[in-house]
KEKE-3310 file (N, C-alpha, C; in steps of 0.2 Angstrom, whole numbers, plus 5000, padded with zeros to 4 digits):
npx = (4882:4886:4880:4869:4873:4868:4863:4859:4854:4858:4860:4860:4847:4845:4838:4838:4849:4848:4852:4846:4838:4834:4818:4805:4793:4801:4811:4817:4819:4819:4829:4827:4816:4819:4824:4831:4843:4849:4856:4868:4861:4849:4856:4862:4852:4844:4853:4855:4843:4842:4853:4848:4838:4848:4853:4842:4843:4837:4845:4860:4877:4876:4877:4880:4877:4884:4873:4866:4855:4850:4843:4827:4832:4839:4857:4871:4885:4898:4906:4906:4895:4886:4886:4882:4869:4865:4869:4879:4895:4899:4890:4885:4898:4908:4914:4908:4917:4929:4926:4933:4946:4948)
npy = (5182:5177:5161:5159:5157:5143:5133:5117:5107:5094:5077:5061:5049:5044:5032:5023:5025:5032:5044:5062:5078:5094:5100:5111:5106:5096:5082:5076:5063:5067:5078:5088:5094:5099:5114:5127:5137:5153:5163:5169:5170:5163:5150:5146:5148:5136:5126:5125:5121:5106:5104:5102:5093:5083:5081:5077:5062:5060:5062:5062:5068:5082:5094:5107:5109:5114:5118:5119:5124:5113:5114:5109:5102:5101:5099:5095:5101:5097:5080:5070:5072:5071:5056:5053:5055:5045:5031:5017:5015:5002:4994:4981:4978:4973:4955:4941:4936:4922:4905:4899:4890:4870)
npz = (4638:4655:4662:4677:4691:4700:4714:4722:4736:4740:4747:4757:4759:4775:4779:4767:4762:4747:4734:4739:4736:4742:4743:4742:4748:4756:4755:4741:4726:4714:4704:4697:4703:4714:4725:4718:4719:4720:4727:4743:4755:4752:4750:4763:4770:4764:4769:4783:4784:4781:4788:4801:4797:4796:4809:4815:4810:4798:4785:4779:4776:4770:4759:4747:4728:4713:4699:4682:4671:4658:4642:4646:4658:4673:4678:4686:4687:4691:4686:4697:4705:4693:4692:4705:4703:4693:4699:4704:4694:4691:4688:4675:4672:4680:4683:4693:4706:4702:4709:4723:4723:4730)
capx = (4881:4887:4873:4869:4877:4862:4865:4854:4856:4860:4861:4858:4844:4848:4834:4841:4856:4848:4854:4840:4839:4831:4814:4801:4791:4806:4816:4813:4825:4820:4836:4822:4811:4824:4823:4835:4847:4853:4860:4871:4858:4846:4859:4864:4846:4843:4859:4853:4837:4844:4857:4842:4836:4854:4854:4835:4844:4835:4849:4867:4881:4872:4879:4876:4881:4882:4869:4865:4849:4852:4837:4822:4833:4844:4861:4877:4892:4903:4905:4904:4886:4879:4887:4878:4861:4862:4871:4886:4897:4902:4887:4887:4906:4912:4912:4907:4924:4929:4925:4939:4948:4946)
capy = (5185:5172:5159:5164:5149:5137:5127:5114:5104:5087:5074:5055:5049:5039:5026:5019:5030:5035:5053:5064:5086:5098:5105:5115:5103:5092:5079:5073:5061:5070:5084:5095:5097:5103:5121:5131:5142:5158:5168:5165:5169:5156:5144:5147:5144:5130:5122:5126:5116:5102:5101:5100:5087:5078:5081:5070:5057:5059:5062:5062:5072:5088:5099:5111:5106:5119:5116:5121:5121:5111:5114:5108:5100:5102:5095:5096:5104:5090:5073:5066:5073:5067:5049:5050:5055:5036:5026:5014:5015:4997:4990:4974:4979:4969:4951:4941:4934:4916:4901:4896:4881:4867)
capz = (4646:4658:4665:4682:4697:4702:4718:4724:4741:4741:4754:4755:4765:4779:4779:4761:4758:4741:4734:4739:4734:4747:4741:4746:4754:4760:4751:4733:4724:4707:4705:4695:4709:4721:4725:4714:4725:4717:4730:4747:4759:4752:4750:4768:4774:4765:4772:4789:4785:4778:4793:4806:4796:4795:4817:4815:4809:4791:4780:4781:4770:4768:4755:4740:4721:4708:4693:4676:4666:4650:4640:4651:4663:4679:4677:4689:4684:4692:4686:4702:4706:4690:4693:4709:4699:4692:4703:4704:4688:4689:4684:4674:4670:4684:4683:4698:4706:4701:4714:4725:4723:4736)
cpx = (4881:4880:4875:4871:4869:4866:4858:4858:4854:4861:4861:4854:4846:4843:4836:4845:4854:4849:4847:4843:4834:4825:4810:4797:4794:4809:4814:4821:4823:4826:4831:4817:4815:4823:4831:4837:4853:4858:4862:4866:4852:4849:4860:4857:4843:4847:4857:4846:4838:4848:4853:4839:4843:4854:4847:4837:4839:4839:4857:4872:4878:4878:4877:4880:4880:4880:4870:4857:4851:4844:4830:4825:4838:4850:4868:4880:4897:4901:4902:4897:4883:4882:4880:4871:4860:4865:4879:4888:4899:4895:4887:4895:4910:4910:4913:4915:4923:4928:4932:4939:4947:4953)
cpy = (5178:5168:5159:5156:5149:5134:5123:5110:5096:5083:5066:5052:5041:5032:5020:5020:5031:5041:5056:5073:5088:5101:5108:5112:5095:5087:5077:5068:5064:5076:5089:5097:5101:5109:5124:5137:5147:5162:5164:5165:5163:5150:5143:5145:5137:5125:5122:5122:5112:5099:5098:5095:5082:5078:5077:5065:5057:5058:5063:5064:5076:5092:5102:5109:5113:5115:5120:5119:5120:5109:5113:5104:5102:5099:5097:5097:5097:5084:5068:5067:5069:5058:5048:5050:5047:5031:5022:5014:5009:4993:4983:4973:4973:4961:4947:4935:4924:4912:4900:4889:4877:4865)
cpz = (4650:4660:4672:4686:4701:4707:4721:4730:4741:4749:4752:4762:4770:4780:4775:4758:4750:4740:4734:4739:4739:4741:4743:4750:4758:4756:4745:4731:4717:4709:4701:4698:4714:4720:4722:4719:4720:4720:4737:4751:4759:4752:4758:4773:4773:4768:4779:4789:4785:4785:4800:4803:4796:4804:4818:4813:4800:4786:4782:4775:4767:4764:4748:4734:4718:4700:4689:4673:4660:4647:4644:4656:4667:4680:4684:4685:4685:4689:4691:4705:4701:4689:4698:4709:4698:4695:4702:4699:4686:4685:4681:4671:4675:4685:4689:4698:4704:4707:4718:4724:4729:4736)
residu = (UNK:UNK:UNK:UNK:UNK:UNK:UNK:UNK:UNK:UNK:UNK:UNK:UNK:UNK:UNK:UNK:UNK:UNK:UNK:UNK:UNK:UNK:UNK:UNK:UNK:UNK:UNK:UNK:UNK:UNK:UNK:UNK:UNK:UNK:UNK:UNK:UNK:UNK:UNK:UNK:UNK:UNK:UNK:UNK:UNK:UNK:UNK:UNK:UNK:UNK:UNK:UNK:UNK:UNK:UNK:UNK:UNK:UNK:UNK:UNK:UNK:UNK:UNK:UNK:UNK:UNK:UNK:UNK:UNK:UNK:UNK:UNK:UNK:UNK:UNK:UNK:UNK:UNK:UNK:UNK:UNK:UNK:UNK:UNK:UNK:UNK:UNK:UNK:UNK:UNK:UNK:UNK:UNK:UNK:UNK:UNK:UNK:UNK:UNK:UNK:UNK:UNK)
# end
């Protein structure tokens, strides 16, 4: 039996740019605390609520993300969304620029 398609609504918090997820009481940074949406009507209602927060300048770039349950965790299906959860991929692998010669 195929896994049910689940979605969460995500955005970036305008105050600090952090990735956030829509939950029952507002926005959370924890994807596991996000409201899991399994039908189009619930998704449409959640997106409308999120768009209202975007109009009030609380969040930007609102959209729904497909997720799956893996063990006890909620994991985005797309790699792009998994990267958003952990931050930039450059980390310490990018060396600082060499100083300019005078």
